[in-house]
C-alpha positions in Angstrom: 0.0 0.0 0.0 2.9 2.3 0.9 4.5 1.5 -2.4 1.5 2.4 -4.4 1.3 5.8 -2.8 4.9 6.6 -3.6 4.5 5.5 -7.2 1.4 7.7 -7.6 3.2 10.7 -6.1 6.1 10.1 -8.5 3.9 10.0 -11.6 2.1 13.2 -10.6 5.5 15.0 -10.1 6.8 13.8 -13.5 3.6 14.8 -15.2 3.8 18.3 -13.6 7.4 18.8 -14.8 6.5 17.6 -18.3 3.5 20.0 -18.5 5.6 22.9 -17.2 8.4 22.2 -19.6 6.1 22.0 -22.6 4.3 25.2 -21.6 7.6 27.0 -21.3 8.6 25.7 -24.7 5.4 27.0 -26.3 5.9 30.4 -24.7 9.5 30.7 -26.0 8.5 29.8 -29.5 5.6 32.3 -29.5 7.8 35.1 -28.3 10.5 34.3 -31.0 7.8 34.4 -33.7 6.4 37.6 -32.4 9.8 39.2 -32.2 10.5 38.2 -35.7 7.2 39.7 -36.9 7.9 43.0 -35.0 11.4 43.2 -36.5 10.1 42.7 -40.0 7.4 45.3 -39.4 9.9 47.8 -38.1 12.1 47.2 -41.2 9.1 47.7 -43.4 8.2 51.0 -41.8 11.8 52.1 -42.0 11.9 51.4 -45.7 8.7 53.3 -46.3 10.0 56.3 -44.4 13.2 56.4 -46.4 11.3 56.2 -49.7 9.0 59.0 -48.9 11.5 61.3 -47.2 11.7 63.8 -50.1 8.0 64.7 -49.7 7.5 64.8 -46.0 8.0 67.8 -43.6 7.2 67.1 -40.0 7.1 70.9 -39.1 4.3 71.9 -41.5 4.0 73.7 -44.8 5.3 77.0 -43.6 8.8 75.6 -43.3 8.9 74.4 -46.9 9.7 78.0 -47.8 12.7 78.5 -45.6 15.2 77.6 -48.4 17.7 74.9 -49.2 19.7 75.5 -46.0 16.9 74.1 -43.8 17.6 70.5 -42.8 14.7 68.2 -42.9 13.3 66.6 -39.7 15.2 69.2 -37.7 13.2 71.5 -35.4 13.4 75.3 -36.3 15.6 77.6 -34.2 13.6 79.4 -31.6 14.5 83.1 -31.4 14.3 83.9 -27.7 15.6 87.4 -28.2 12.9 89.6 -29.6 15.5 91.8 -31.4 16.2 88.8 -33.6 12.7 88.6 -34.9 12.4 91.0 -37.8 10.0 91.3 -40.7 11.3 91.6 -44.2 10.3 95.3 -44.2 12.1 95.9 -40.9 15.2 94.2 -42.1 15.4 96.5 -45.1 14.7 99.7 -43.2 17.0 101.3 -40.7 15.6 103.8 -38.2 17.8 106.8 -37.7 17.8 108.9 -34.5 18.0 112.7 -34.9 18.0 114.9 -31.8 16.6 118.4 -32.0 17.9 120.8 -29.3 16.0 124.1 -29.3 17.9 127.1 -27.9 15.5 129.6 -29.8 11.7 130.0 -29.9 11.5 129.1 -33.6 12.3 125.6 -32.5 8.7 125.3 -31.3 7.5 126.4 -34.7 9.7 123.6 -36.3 8.6 121.0 -33.8 4.9 121.6 -33.3 3.7 123.6 -36.4 5.9 121.9 -39.1 6.8 118.4 -37.8 3.5 118.1 -35.9 5.2 116.9 -32.7 3.8 117.0 -29.2 5.7 118.5 -26.3 5.7 117.0 -22.8 6.8 118.8 -19.7 9.6 117.3 -17.6 9.0 116.6 -13.9 10.9 119.7 -12.9 9.2 122.0 -15.4 12.6 123.2 -16.5 12.6 121.3 -19.7 10.2 119.8 -22.2 10.6 117.0 -24.7 8.9 115.0 -27.4 9.4 112.1 -29.8 8.0 111.6 -33.3 8.9 109.1 -36.0 8.6 110.3 -39.6 9.5 107.9 -42.4 12.7 106.3 -41.2 13.7 109.0 -38.8 12.9 109.2 -35.1 13.1 112.8 -33.9 13.8 113.5 -30.2 13.0 117.1 -29.2 14.4 118.9 -26.2 13.7 122.5 -25.1 13.8 124.6 -21.9 16.2 126.2 -19.4 17.6 122.8 -18.5 18.9 122.4 -22.1 22.4 123.6 -21.3 25.9 122.8 -22.6 26.6 120.2 -19.9 23.0 119.1 -19.4 22.3 117.5 -22.8 23.0 113.9 -23.7 26.7 113.3 -24.5 26.1 110.3 -26.8 24.2 112.2 -29.5 25.1 111.2 -33.1 22.8 113.3 -35.4 21.8 116.7 -34.2 19.6 119.6 -35.3 20.5 122.7 -33.3 18.0 125.6 -33.3 19.7 128.9 -32.6 19.1 132.6 -32.5 21.5 134.8 -34.4 19.4 138.0 -34.6 21.6 140.2 -32.4 25.1 140.2 -30.8 24.1 138.7 -27.4 22.2 135.9 -29.2 25.2 135.2 -31.5 27.5 135.0 -28.6 25.3 132.3 -27.0 25.0 130.4 -30.3 28.8 130.4 -30.7 29.1 128.8 -27.3 27.0 125.9 -28.4 28.9 125.5 -31.7 32.2 125.6 -29.9 31.0 122.9 -27.6 30.2 120.4 -30.4 33.7 119.0 -30.8 33.6 117.7 -27.3 30.7 115.3 -28.2 32.8 112.3 -29.2 29.9 110.3 -30.9 28.6 113.3 -33.0 28.5 112.5 -36.7 26.2 115.1 -38.3 25.0 118.6 -37.4 22.4 120.9 -38.9 21.3 124.3 -37.7 18.0 126.1 -37.9 19.0 129.7 -37.5 16.8 132.7 -36.8 19.1 135.0 -38.8 19.9 138.6 -38.5 17.2 140.9 -39.9 19.8 142.6 -42.1 21.1 139.2 -43.2 24.5 139.7 -41.4 25.2 136.0 -40.9 28.8 135.7 -41.9 29.8 134.6 -38.4 28.3 131.1 -38.9 30.3 130.3 -42.1 33.3 129.5 -40.0 31.5 126.6 -38.5 30.3 125.1 -41.8 31.7 121.7 -42.8 32.6 123.1 -46.2 35.0 125.4 -44.3 36.4 122.7 -42.0 33.7 123.0 -39.3 31.0 120.6 -38.0 27.8 122.0 -39.5 26.5 120.0 -42.6 23.9 122.6 -43.5 21.8 125.5 -42.2 18.1 126.4 -42.6 18.2 130.2 -42.5 15.4 132.7 -41.9 15.2 135.8 -44.1 16.2 136.5 -47.7 19.9 135.8 -47.4 22.1 136.0 -50.5 23.8 132.9 -49.0 20.9 130.6 -49.9 22.3 128.0 -52.4 20.3 124.9 -51.5 23.5 123.1 -50.8 24.9 124.6 -47.6 22.1 127.1 -46.8 18.4 126.6 -47.3 15.7 129.2 -46.6 13.4 128.8 -43.6 10.2 130.8 -42.9 10.0 133.1 -39.9 6.6 131.5 -39.0 4.4 132.6 -36.2 5.5 134.2 -32.9 5.8 131.1 -30.7 7.8 133.2 -28.3 4.6 135.0 -27.6 2.7 131.7 -27.4 0.8 132.1 -30.6 -1.0 128.8 -30.9 -0.9 126.1 -33.6 -4.4 126.8 -35.0 -6.4 124.1 -36.9 -8.8 125.1 -39.7 -11.7 123.6 -37.8 -11.1 126.1 -35.0 -11.6 129.2 -37.1 -15.1 130.5 -37.7 -15.1 131.1 -41.5 -18.8 131.5 -42.2 -19.4 134.5 -39.9 -19.4 138.1 -41.1 -16.3 139.6 -39.7 -16.5 142.7 -37.6 -13.7 144.7 -39.3 -12.5 145.1 -42.9 -8.9 145.4 -41.8 -6.7 145.5 -38.7 -3.3 146.7 -37.7 -1.7 146.1 -34.3 2.0 147.0 -33.9 4.8 149.3 -33.1 5.2 152.6 -34.9 8.8 153.3 -35.7 9.8 156.9 -36.2 10.3 158.0 -39.8 9.1 154.6 -41.1 6.3 153.7 -43.6 4.3 152.7 -40.5 3.8 156.4 -39.8 2.4 156.7 -43.3 0.1 153.8 -42.8 -1.2 155.2 -39.5 -2.0 158.5 -41.1 -4.0 156.7 -43.8 -5.9 154.7 -41.2 -6.9 157.8 -39.3 -8.9 159.1 -42.2 -12.5 158.3 -42.9 -14.0 155.8 -43.7 -10.9 153.7 -42.9 -11.0 154.9 -39.3 -14.5 153.4 -38.9 -14.0 150.0 -40.6 -10.5 149.0 -39.4 -9.3 147.9 -36.0 -6.1 149.8 -35.1 -4.0 149.6 -32.0 -0.6 151.2 -32.3 2.2 151.6 -29.8 5.3 153.7 -29.8 7.6 151.1 -28.2 8.1 147.4 -29.0 7.2 145.1 -26.1 8.7 141.6 -26.0 6.3 140.2 -23.5 2.6 139.5 -24.0 0.0 139.1 -21.4 -2.8 136.5 -21.9 -5.2 139.4 -22.5 -3.0 141.2 -25.1 -2.4 137.9 -26.9 -6.2 137.1 -27.0 -6.9 140.7 -28.2 -4.4 140.3 -31.0 -5.8 136.9 -32.1 -9.4 138.2 -32.0 -8.4 141.2 -34.1 -7.0 138.9 -36.9 -9.9 136.5 -36.6 -12.5 139.4 -36.8 -10.9 141.1 -39.8 -11.0 140.3 -43.6 -7.6 141.9 -44.2 -4.5 142.1 -42.0 -2.0 145.0 -42.8 1.7 144.2 -42.7 4.0 147.2 -43.0 7.8 146.5 -43.0 9.7 146.6 -39.8 13.4 145.7 -39.5 12.7 143.2 -42.3 9.9 142.8 -44.8 9.1 139.3 -43.4 7.1 139.4 -40.2 5.2 137.0 -37.9 1.9 138.7 -38.7 1.9 137.4 -42.3 1.8 133.7 -41.2 -0.5 134.4 -38.3 -3.0 136.1 -40.6 -2.9 133.1 -43.0 -3.6 130.7 -40.2 -6.7 132.7 -39.3 -8.0 133.2 -42.8 -7.3 136.9 -42.9 -5.8 138.1 -46.2 -2.3 139.6 -45.6 -1.8 143.0 -47.2 2.0 143.2 -47.4 4.3 146.2 -48.1 6.4 144.8 -50.9 9.7 146.7 -50.4 13.3 145.7 -49.5 14.5 146.9 -46.1 18.1 148.2 -45.6 20.9 145.7 -45.0 22.5 142.8 -46.9 19.4 140.8 -47.7 18.7 140.3 -51.4 19.0 138.0 -54.4 20.9 134.7 -54.2 22.5 132.4 -56.7 19.3 130.3 -56.6 16.7 133.1 -57.0 16.4 136.7 -57.9 13.0 136.9 -56.2 13.0 139.4 -53.3 11.7 140.3 -50.9 9.7 137.4 -49.3 11.4 134.8 -51.6 10.0 131.8 -49.8 6.4 133.1 -49.9 6.4 134.3 -53.5 8.0 131.1 -54.9 5.3 129.1 -53.1 2.6 131.5 -54.6 1.3 132.6 -51.2 -2.2 134.2 -51.5 -1.0 137.6 -50.4 -1.9 141.1 -51.6 1.3 143.1 -52.2 1.4 146.9 -52.3 4.4 149.3 -52.7 2.9 152.3 -50.9 0.3 152.5 -48.1 -1.4 155.3 -50.0 -2.7 152.5 -52.3 -4.7 151.1 -49.3 -7.8 153.2 -50.1 -8.2 151.4 -53.4 -7.6 148.0 -51.9 -10.3 148.6 -49.3 -12.7 150.0 -51.8 -12.5 146.7 -53.8 -12.8 144.7 -50.5 -16.1 146.4 -49.7 -17.5 145.2 -53.0 -16.7 141.5 -52.3 -19.7 139.4 -51.3 -19.7 137.3 -48.1 -19.6 134.2 -50.3 -16.5 135.4 -51.9 -14.9 136.2 -48.5 -15.8 132.7 -47.2 -14.2 131.1 -50.3 -11.1 133.2 -49.8 -10.8 132.3 -46.1 -10.9 128.6 -47.0 -8.2 129.1 -49.7 -5.9 131.0 -47.3 -6.0 128.4 -44.6 -5.7 125.5 -47.0 -2.7 127.1 -48.7 -1.0 127.6 -45.3 -1.6 124.0 -44.3 -0.1 122.8 -47.6 2.8 125.2 -47.1 3.6 123.7 -43.8 3.3 120.2 -45.2 5.7 121.0 -48.1 8.1 122.5 -45.6 8.0 119.4 -43.5 8.7 117.2 -46.6 11.6 119.5 -47.6 13.1 119.4 -44.1 12.9 115.6 -43.9 14.4 115.2 -47.4 17.4 117.4 -46.7 18.1 115.6 -43.4 17.9 112.2 -45.1 20.1 113.3 -47.9 22.7 115.2 -46.0 22.9 113.0 -42.8 22.3 109.5 -44.2 22.9 109.8 -48.0 19.3 108.8 -48.7 17.3 110.1 -51.7 13.5 109.6 -51.4 
C-alpha cells in the first residue's frame, strides 16, 4: 500500500514537470515568432520612411519656404531674443535717431507747427521733450532752461540745433553751443535752424560750416539771405511768434462763415520815420477809421499778457484783411498768423536796408519763400494804395470772402506740409545719404 502511494506521487510529479516544460517551450516559440514579426514590421516601416523622405515635412508647410539651408526633420531655431525677430520690411529699413535741441523760440515752430510733434513737460518743469517718427527718422526734441551745454546727452550722433542769431548777445550764446560740439565724441552730423539777423548779417556762422572745416553740414536760415544756395544754406520761414505763445491753429477752430467785424486791422509798433507812420496817417482818415481795427504803440514790447495775446488773435480773426508794414525786415510773424486765421495779408512789398537780397538760386526778393510758393497775399508798394484796396474789398460778397478764407488756410496748411517734406528730405540726404 505504501509503495502504491509513492508511485502515484512520482507519476504526478513527472507529469507536472513535463507539462511545465512543454508550456515554457510553447511560450518561448511564441515570443520568438512575435519578435521576428515586429522586426520585419519595423524594417518595413523604415523602408517606407526612407522612400517618402523627399516629400515629408514634420514641421508643417510654412517651413517648406525656408530655403535649401533648412535641414529636414530638424526643429526650427527658436529666437528667444525679440530683437532677432524682424519682418522683411524691418530688415530692409533702418531707423535713424535725430536729436533736436532748441535754444531759440523758432524751435517750437519747427517741432509743433511743421513736424507736428507733441511737447511734454519734464517733472521739474525746467525742460520739455517730445518724440516723433517720420518715415525712417525718429526725432527727439528737447527745449527749456535745462537744455544747457553740460545738461544735454553726450552720446548724440545726429543733431539739429535751433539757434538765435538775430543780435550780438544771441550770436555769442549760439557760438558757445557751436564751440561745444567737438567735445561730443559720438557726434557725426550737425544741422542748424537759425533765426538769422534781420539785415542778413550772418557771416559769423560760415566759420562753423563743414565746407569750411567746421562741424555743420547745412543750415536752414530765416530771411532772404544771399547765401541761400540749396547746398549749404536753405531758406526757412519766420513763421508765427511762438515766443509770444501764438498757438498752432487748426482750420476747424476758425469761424469762417461769420461776417467779420472789421474790414482790416493793424496792431503793432510805430517806428519813427518809417512807412508805418504813413500807414497810421492813412488809417486815421474816414472811412478807414471806422472800418478798421487799429491799435498802435510807440515802443516794442517783447512780453505779451494773456489778454493782449487774446486781443491780437481776436483782431485777426475778426478782420477780412491784416495789414503788414515792413519793420526791421519785410518778413514778419503777422503774415503767417493772418494766413492761419483766414485773414488776407496785405504786405508792403519793399526791401529793407541791409544785406538781404538776391541769391544764386533766385532773384525773387523780398519774401522769396512766400512768392515762390505762390502765397495768397496782396502786395502793395505804398500804403497810399490802401484806399483802393479797401474799396475793392467792400465790393466783395460774403460768399467770396468765405471762399477766400478757406483758400488762405488751405494754402497755409499745404505750405507747412511741403516745408516738412523738404526738411525731412534734406536731413535724409545730408545726414544719411538717402534720396527719397
